[in-house]
C-alpha positions as CSV (number, residue, x, y, z in Angstrom):
1,M,9.1,-28.9,7.8
2,E,9.2,-25.4,6.4
3,T,6.1,-24.1,4.7
4,F,6.4,-23.4,0.9
5,K,6.7,-19.6,0.8
6,F,3.8,-19.3,-1.7
7,S,1.3,-21.2,0.5
8,W,-2.0,-19.8,1.6
9,A,-0.8,-20.5,5.1
10,N,1.5,-17.5,4.8
11,L,-1.3,-15.1,4.1
12,F,-3.3,-14.0,7.1
13,G,-6.7,-12.4,7.0
14,H,-9.0,-12.1,3.9
15,T,-10.7,-15.5,4.7
16,S,-13.7,-15.2,2.4
17,T,-11.6,-13.8,-0.5
18,V,-9.0,-16.6,-0.2
19,K,-11.8,-19.1,-0.2
20,Q,-13.3,-17.8,-3.4
21,L,-9.9,-17.6,-5.1
22,R,-9.2,-21.2,-4.2
23,Q,-12.6,-22.3,-5.4
24,N,-11.9,-20.6,-8.8
25,I,-8.6,-22.3,-9.1
26,V,-10.1,-25.7,-8.4
27,A,-13.0,-25.2,-10.7
28,G,-10.9,-23.9,-13.5
29,T,-12.9,-20.6,-13.5
30,F,-10.1,-18.3,-12.5
31,P,-10.6,-15.1,-14.7
32,H,-8.1,-14.5,-17.5
33,A,-7.8,-10.9,-16.3
34,V,-8.4,-9.9,-12.7
35,I,-7.8,-6.8,-10.6
36,F,-6.7,-7.3,-6.9
37,S,-7.7,-4.0,-5.3
38,G,-7.0,-2.7,-1.9
39,V,-4.6,-0.4,0.1
40,E,-0.9,-1.1,0.0
41,G,0.6,-3.6,2.3
42,I,-2.4,-5.9,2.9
43,G,-1.2,-9.0,1.1
44,K,-2.4,-8.5,-2.5
45,R,1.0,-9.3,-4.0
46,L,1.5,-12.5,-1.9
47,A,-2.1,-13.6,-2.8
48,A,-1.3,-13.1,-6.5
49,Q,2.0,-15.0,-6.2
50,I,0.2,-17.9,-4.4
51,C,-2.5,-17.9,-7.2
52,A,0.2,-17.9,-9.8
53,A,2.0,-20.8,-8.1
54,A,-1.3,-22.8,-7.8
55,L,-2.2,-22.1,-11.5
56,L,1.2,-23.3,-12.7
57,C,1.6,-26.2,-10.3
58,E,1.7,-29.7,-11.7
59,K,-0.4,-31.2,-8.8
60,P,-2.3,-28.5,-6.8
61,V,-4.5,-29.7,-4.0
62,D,-7.7,-27.7,-3.2
63,G,-6.3,-24.5,-4.9
64,E,-3.0,-24.9,-3.0
65,P,0.3,-25.3,-4.8
66,C,2.1,-28.5,-3.8
67,G,5.4,-26.8,-3.2
68,T,7.4,-29.8,-4.4
69,C,7.0,-30.1,-8.2
70,E,9.4,-28.6,-10.7
71,S,7.0,-25.7,-11.4
72,C,6.8,-24.8,-7.7
73,H,10.6,-24.9,-7.3
74,L,11.0,-22.7,-10.3
75,I,8.5,-20.1,-9.2
76,A,10.0,-20.0,-5.7
77,A,13.4,-19.4,-7.2
78,G,12.0,-16.6,-9.4
79,S,13.0,-18.5,-12.6
80,H,9.7,-19.9,-13.9
81,P,9.7,-19.3,-17.7
82,D,5.9,-18.9,-17.7
83,F,5.6,-16.5,-14.8
84,S,6.3,-12.7,-15.1
85,V,6.1,-9.7,-12.8
86,V,6.0,-6.1,-14.2
87,E,6.8,-3.5,-11.5
88,T,6.9,0.3,-11.4
89,E,10.1,2.1,-12.1
90,D,11.1,5.2,-10.1
91,T,11.9,8.4,-12.0
92,K,12.8,11.9,-10.8
93,T,9.2,12.9,-11.0
94,A,7.1,9.8,-10.3
95,R,6.7,6.1,-10.3
96,N,5.4,4.6,-13.5
97,I,5.2,1.6,-15.7
98,K,6.5,2.5,-19.2
99,I,5.4,1.4,-22.6
100,G,8.7,-0.4,-23.1
101,Q,8.0,-2.7,-20.2
102,I,4.6,-3.6,-21.7
103,R,6.1,-4.2,-25.1
104,E,8.6,-6.6,-23.6
105,L,5.8,-8.3,-21.8
106,Q,3.8,-8.6,-25.1
107,N,6.8,-10.3,-26.7
108,Q,6.9,-12.8,-23.9
109,V,3.2,-13.7,-23.9
110,S,3.2,-14.0,-27.7
111,L,5.1,-17.3,-27.2
112,S,3.6,-20.6,-26.2
113,P,4.1,-21.6,-22.5
114,L,7.2,-23.6,-22.0
115,N,6.6,-25.6,-18.7
116,S,2.9,-25.2,-18.1
117,E,-0.5,-25.1,-19.8
118,R,-0.6,-21.3,-19.4
119,R,1.3,-18.2,-18.5
120,V,0.7,-16.0,-15.4
121,V,1.5,-12.3,-15.4
122,I,1.4,-10.0,-12.4
123,I,1.3,-6.2,-13.0
124,D,2.2,-4.7,-9.6
125,G,1.1,-1.0,-9.3
126,A,-1.2,-1.1,-12.3
127,E,-2.4,2.4,-11.4
128,F,1.0,3.7,-12.5
129,L,0.7,2.5,-16.1
130,N,1.4,5.6,-18.1
131,V,-1.1,6.5,-20.9
132,A,0.8,4.7,-23.7
133,A,1.5,1.7,-21.5
134,A,-2.2,1.5,-20.4
135,N,-3.5,1.6,-23.9
136,S,-1.0,-1.1,-25.0
137,M,-1.9,-3.2,-22.0
138,L,-5.6,-2.9,-23.0
139,K,-4.8,-4.5,-26.4
140,T,-3.0,-7.3,-24.6
141,L,-5.9,-8.0,-22.3
142,E,-8.4,-8.0,-25.3
143,E,-6.3,-10.2,-27.6
144,P,-3.8,-12.4,-25.6
145,S,-1.8,-14.3,-28.1
146,S,-1.2,-17.3,-25.8
147,P,-3.1,-18.8,-22.8
148,T,-2.3,-16.1,-20.2
149,I,-3.8,-15.0,-16.9
150,F,-3.2,-11.4,-16.0
151,I,-3.4,-10.3,-12.3
152,L,-3.3,-6.5,-11.9
153,L,-2.5,-5.2,-8.4
154,T,-3.7,-1.7,-7.5
155,A,-4.2,0.5,-4.5
156,S,-6.3,2.9,-6.6
157,R,-8.7,1.0,-8.9
158,S,-10.4,4.2,-10.0
159,S,-7.1,5.4,-11.5
160,L,-7.1,2.6,-14.0
161,L,-8.6,3.2,-17.5
162,T,-12.3,2.5,-17.5
163,T,-11.8,0.2,-20.5
164,I,-9.2,-1.9,-18.5
165,R,-11.5,-2.1,-15.5
166,S,-14.4,-3.3,-17.7
167,R,-12.3,-6.2,-19.1
168,C,-11.2,-7.5,-15.7
169,T,-12.9,-9.1,-12.8
170,T,-12.3,-7.2,-9.6
171,V,-11.4,-8.9,-6.3
172,N,-11.4,-6.5,-3.4
173,F,-9.0,-7.0,-0.5
174,G,-10.4,-5.2,2.6
175,K,-8.3,-3.6,5.3
176,L,-7.0,-5.9,8.0
177,S,-8.4,-5.4,11.5
178,A,-6.2,-3.9,14.2
179,D,-6.4,-7.1,16.1
180,E,-5.2,-9.1,13.1
181,I,-2.2,-6.8,12.7
182,R,-1.4,-6.7,16.4
183,D,-1.5,-10.5,16.7
184,E,0.7,-11.0,13.6
185,L,3.3,-8.4,14.9
186,I,3.4,-10.2,18.2
187,R,3.9,-13.5,16.4
188,R,6.9,-11.9,14.7
189,D,8.4,-11.0,18.1
190,T,7.2,-7.5,18.4
191,D,6.5,-6.5,22.1
192,E,2.8,-6.3,22.9
193,A,2.7,-2.6,23.6
194,T,4.5,-1.6,20.4
195,A,2.3,-4.1,18.4
196,Q,-0.8,-2.5,19.9
197,N,0.2,1.0,19.0
198,L,1.4,0.1,15.5
199,S,-1.9,-1.8,14.8
200,I,-3.9,1.3,15.6
201,I,-1.9,3.7,13.3
202,A,-1.3,1.2,10.4
203,N,-4.8,1.9,9.0
204,G,-5.5,-1.7,8.1
205,S,-2.2,-2.4,6.4
206,F,0.3,-4.9,7.8
207,G,2.9,-3.7,5.4
208,R,2.5,-0.2,6.7
209,A,2.8,-1.5,10.2
210,L,6.1,-3.1,9.4
211,K,7.4,0.1,7.7
212,L,6.3,2.2,10.7
213,K,8.1,-0.2,13.0
214,D,11.3,0.2,11.0
215,S,11.0,4.0,10.6
216,D,9.9,4.6,14.2
217,G,6.4,5.7,13.1
218,I,5.1,5.9,16.7
219,K,7.8,8.6,17.4
220,L,6.7,10.5,14.3
221,R,3.1,10.5,15.5
222,E,4.1,11.7,18.9
223,D,6.1,14.5,17.2
224,A,2.9,15.4,15.3
225,L,0.7,15.6,18.4
226,S,3.4,17.4,20.4
227,M,3.8,20.0,17.7
228,L,0.0,20.6,17.5
229,E,-0.2,20.9,21.3
230,K,2.6,23.5,21.4
231,I,1.4,25.5,18.4
232,S,-2.2,25.6,19.8
233,R,-0.8,27.0,23.1
234,E,1.4,29.5,21.2
235,Q,4.5,27.8,22.6
236,F,6.1,26.9,19.3
237,T,8.6,29.6,18.6
238,S,10.4,30.5,15.4
239,E,13.5,28.9,16.9
240,D,11.6,25.7,17.6
241,I,10.5,25.7,13.9
242,F,14.0,26.1,12.6
243,K,15.2,23.3,15.0
244,F,12.4,21.1,13.7
245,G,13.4,21.9,10.1
246,A,17.0,20.8,10.9
247,R,15.6,17.5,12.1
248,V,13.4,17.1,9.0
249,D,16.5,17.8,6.8
250,K,17.7,14.3,7.9
251,W,14.4,12.6,7.0
252,T,13.2,11.0,3.8
253,R,10.3,12.6,1.9
254,E,8.3,9.5,2.9
255,N,9.0,10.3,6.6
256,F,7.7,13.8,6.2
257,A,4.7,12.6,4.3
258,D,3.9,10.3,7.2
259,F,4.3,13.2,9.6
260,L,1.8,15.2,7.6
261,T,-0.6,12.3,7.6
262,Y,-0.4,12.0,11.4
263,V,-1.1,15.7,11.8
264,Q,-4.1,15.3,9.5
265,K,-5.5,12.3,11.3
266,I,-5.1,14.0,14.7
267,L,-6.9,17.1,13.4
268,R,-9.7,14.8,12.1
269,D,-10.0,13.2,15.5
270,A,-10.2,16.6,17.2
271,C,-13.0,17.7,14.9
272,L,-15.0,14.5,14.8
273,S,-14.4,12.9,18.2
274,E,-18.1,13.0,19.1
275,L,-19.3,11.8,15.7
276,S,-17.1,8.8,14.7
277,K,-14.6,6.4,16.0
278,P,-11.2,8.1,16.5
279,L,-8.3,7.1,14.2
280,N,-6.0,7.4,17.3
281,P,-8.0,6.1,20.2
282,D,-5.0,5.8,22.4
283,L,-4.4,9.5,22.1
284,S,-8.1,10.6,22.7
285,E,-7.5,12.3,26.0
286,R,-4.7,14.5,24.7
287,V,-6.4,15.2,21.4
288,G,-9.6,16.2,23.3
289,Q,-7.5,18.9,25.2
290,L,-6.5,20.6,21.9
291,K,-8.3,24.0,22.0
292,I,-8.7,24.6,18.3
293,S,-11.9,25.9,16.8
294,E,-13.6,23.9,14.0
295,P,-13.0,26.6,11.3
296,K,-9.3,26.7,12.2
297,I,-9.1,22.8,12.1
298,F,-10.5,22.9,8.6
299,S,-7.9,25.5,7.6
300,L,-5.1,23.4,9.1
301,I,-6.3,20.3,7.2
302,E,-6.5,22.3,4.0
303,T,-2.9,23.5,4.6
304,G,-1.8,19.9,5.1
305,V,-3.4,18.9,1.8
306,T,-1.5,21.7,0.0
307,F,1.8,20.7,1.5
308,H,1.2,17.0,0.7
309,K,1.0,18.1,-3.0
310,R,4.1,20.3,-2.7
311,L,6.0,17.3,-1.3
312,K,5.7,15.7,-4.8
313,S,7.8,18.6,-6.3
314,N,11.5,18.9,-6.0
315,A,11.2,21.6,-3.3
316,N,13.8,21.5,-0.5
317,L,12.4,19.3,2.3
318,R,13.7,21.4,5.2
319,L,12.3,24.7,3.7
320,L,9.0,22.9,3.0
321,A,8.7,21.7,6.6
322,E,9.5,25.1,8.0
323,A,7.0,26.8,5.6
324,Y,4.4,24.3,6.7
325,L,4.9,24.9,10.4
326,F,4.9,28.7,10.0
327,S,1.6,28.3,8.1
328,L,0.1,26.3,10.9
329,R,1.3,28.8,13.5
330,E,-0.2,31.7,11.5
331,I,-3.6,30.0,11.4
332,L,-3.7,29.4,15.1
333,R,-2.7,32.9,16.1
């Protein structure tokens, strides 16, 4: 028999956090406004959906939605009248949640629940509430006009208004261990070697591991290290840079952002290899052979930070990549 998709059995890791959430549901002490905080891709949204299903379920057992009642069928189908999800919208400049979305939400929660004793609202990407939307959301949290539970999901709790944070209970979702990510990838038919490598570079996020698998993140990391090796040996010519730029021209901005991140992490390992656990333990031998002085590593990292910021502009991606590599080469000369 197939497991109900909003069952705790489908969320791996976070054992103590899940235990506390289930206890709150059973005891009827689930906060009316709660922040689920943690890096992207670690299961916050699924946990929120399971909580919503259990809170709306007609016959939950031990904080677990039954999966068979009308409410569970409706929430699984995405048509429960007392359940809402507000998500970010992409614009030309940035992701955000707009005031119009919050006003529409306010209209919904002003009405009495139709099927259940309460409403449940998930705000996914709460750190992207623009100023007007955040202030409007604050009023809704302070004075809900119907019995409503708000679950705010964020990868950057500090970006939320202080007044919003003060009116919510925070539940922290820690990063998943590399072993947890590796085992789950293997369970989903990823070969062991690939699963091992992905678990190392995913930085505690299973969602990121899946993205890296789909976007060939291991190859991107290899490109980053290979580039640093060649530039540090003064073997990366102008022609090589232009060829690399032509490759980047076919990438997404997210791919190039990942490439920059890999370079930064490799540089961090090269600088701190004797002081802390490496971020890329499987590359330690090669990273240790990079002959780059500490002052130059700091300059390289600072350059990476600068180009990460430029990536948020509308600058041509190919030209940006070429400028970045020329900058690195100049530092290492």
